[in-house]
N, C-alpha and C positions, 0 to 999 in steps of 0.2 A: 753651496754643492749647484751643478746642474742639474737641469730636468731630465739628461738623460741615465745620470747617476741615480736619481730619487727611483725612475721606474724602474731601474733594474734591480734596486732591493731588492729581498723579499718581503711581504707584508709584514708589518708590527703586530704579534699579539696583544690582544686587548688586555688592558689590565682592568682589574676591577677600579684602579684608581682614576682610569678617565671617565668614569660616568660622574665624579663628584669634584665639585671646584673646590679647590686647595686653599684652605684656611691658615691665617698665621696661628702659632702657638699661643699668643697672648690672646685672642678672642678666644679661642677654646679655653684658657683658662678662666676667661672673664665668664662665659656661658656658665662654666661649673659654680664657680660663687655665687652668681645668680641666684642659680638653682638650690646652693645649699641658705642662700639667705631666706627665702620663700618656705624651704622645709622649718627653717627655725622659725619664722613666724607662724608657722601653723602650728609647731609644737607648743609655744607661750599660748595660741588660743587655746588649745586643749589644756594648758595646765590652767587658766583662765577659768574655764570651764569644769572642770573637775574642783577646782576652789569653790566656784560658788555654789558646786552642789553640795560640797563641805559644807558649807555654811548653813546652808537653807536644810540639811539634814541633822545638824546642832540646835539650829534656830526650830524647827518642828519638835526636838527632843525638848526643848528648854519650856514651850509652850502646852506641851501635852502635858495637864495635870493630872494625868491616869498615872504617873510615875512621881507623881507628889509633888510638893513645893521645892521650888528651884534657888530661892533666897537665902545668902548665907553658905550655900554646897559650890563645891566644885563641880563641873558637869562627871567626874568619876567618881567622887562622893553619893551625887545622885544616883548615878547608874550603880552601884554598888547597893545602896539603899535598896534601891528599885528590885533588884538583884534577887536580894535578899527577904524583900516581903513575894517572891512568888510574882511580881507583875511583868515578867518578860519583856525588859528594855530593848530594844534594837541592837545589836550586836555591831553593827555598822558605826553606831556611835561610839563604841569602845574601840573601833578599830581606828577611825579617824582621830580620836584623842591620841592613841599611840603613834600613829605615823607622824601628828603635826607638832608633837614637842611641846616644850612648856609654855609658850606665850600664851596670856592670859586671853588672849583673841578666841582659842582655842580652848583654853581647859575652863574658864567660868564661864558661869551662865549668862545669858542675853540680857541682864538685869545688873548685869556687876557694875560697880561704882557709880549708880543710879542712886541719887540722893532722896530719896520718899521724904514728903513733909506733911 
């Protein structure tokens, strides 16, 4: 266009998009994926922390002689026995055992599978 035509045109209304640099859709999508990966990693760290906290709680229960011996009993059996004798074992232990399932790591005492000679 010629300079006179441009000068005669009414001023264009400013748009919000004028203030921001245009981005390709692929760049925007890649940024979103990177954000999702960061969130996933953070959730994994949270899961690891919860796992360690649960294991610590169960090991503490195993090593607290107030609830009786733990050799030869599952954690659930020991919890039930301690509760039957009025020893008030921590309810968190019972919750962890039920939440974590049937894996021996969660149901058996700290000394399970250890040979004593």
